[in-house]
Structure formats: structure tokens, C-alpha cells
C-alpha positions in Angstrom: -110.5 103.2 43.3 -107.2 101.6 44.1 -107.5 99.3 41.0 -107.5 102.3 38.8 -104.0 103.5 39.8 -102.4 100.2 38.9 -101.4 100.1 35.3 -104.6 98.5 34.2 -107.2 99.2 31.6 -111.0 98.6 32.1 -110.5 94.9 31.3 -107.9 94.4 34.1 -110.1 96.2 36.6 -113.2 94.2 35.5 -111.3 90.9 35.9 -109.9 91.9 39.3 -113.3 92.9 40.6 -115.4 90.2 38.8 -117.5 92.7 37.0 -118.1 93.4 33.3 -115.7 95.6 31.3 -118.5 98.1 30.6 -119.3 98.4 34.3 -115.6 98.9 35.2 -115.3 101.6 32.5 -118.5 103.3 33.7 -117.2 103.3 37.3 -114.0 105.0 36.2 -115.9 107.6 34.1 -118.3 108.4 37.0 -115.3 108.9 39.3 -113.7 111.2 36.7 -116.9 113.3 36.5 -117.3 113.5 40.2 -113.7 114.6 40.8 -113.7 116.7 37.7 -110.7 114.9 36.2 -110.0 114.8 32.5 -108.0 111.6 32.5 -107.2 108.5 34.6 -103.9 110.1 35.5 -105.6 113.2 36.7 -108.2 111.1 38.5 -105.4 109.4 40.5 -103.7 112.7 41.3 -106.9 114.1 42.7 -107.7 110.9 44.6 -104.3 110.9 46.2 -104.4 114.6 47.1 -107.8 114.0 48.7 -106.4 110.9 50.6 -108.9 108.6 48.9 -106.0 106.3 48.0 -102.4 105.8 49.2 -99.6 105.1 46.8 
């Protein structure tokens, strides 16, 4: 999830991880659903508060 909090879109995440853009987008969307976040910004806030990632 650490790639999400960098200022990157799905294309940047996909390139960094060597996966397709659609796969990167789906990973982010699934994480948002699981953490009940409405946006990427909220996803990062929740992930930080749960100590999933460090800033």
C-alpha cells in the first residue's frame, strides 16, 4: 500500500510494481472497500491510523 500514498496514479503504481494499470486500480479500489474509504486520501489516512504504513 505504500505506493498509493506517493503522489502517483494507477499508472505510476503499475509501473513501479510491474503489473497492469487495471490490476493496480483494482488493488486500490479493493483496499478502499475493505477500509471503508471514499477516496485515496482517506485510504491513506485510515492506513496510517491503523499503522499499515508509516509516513
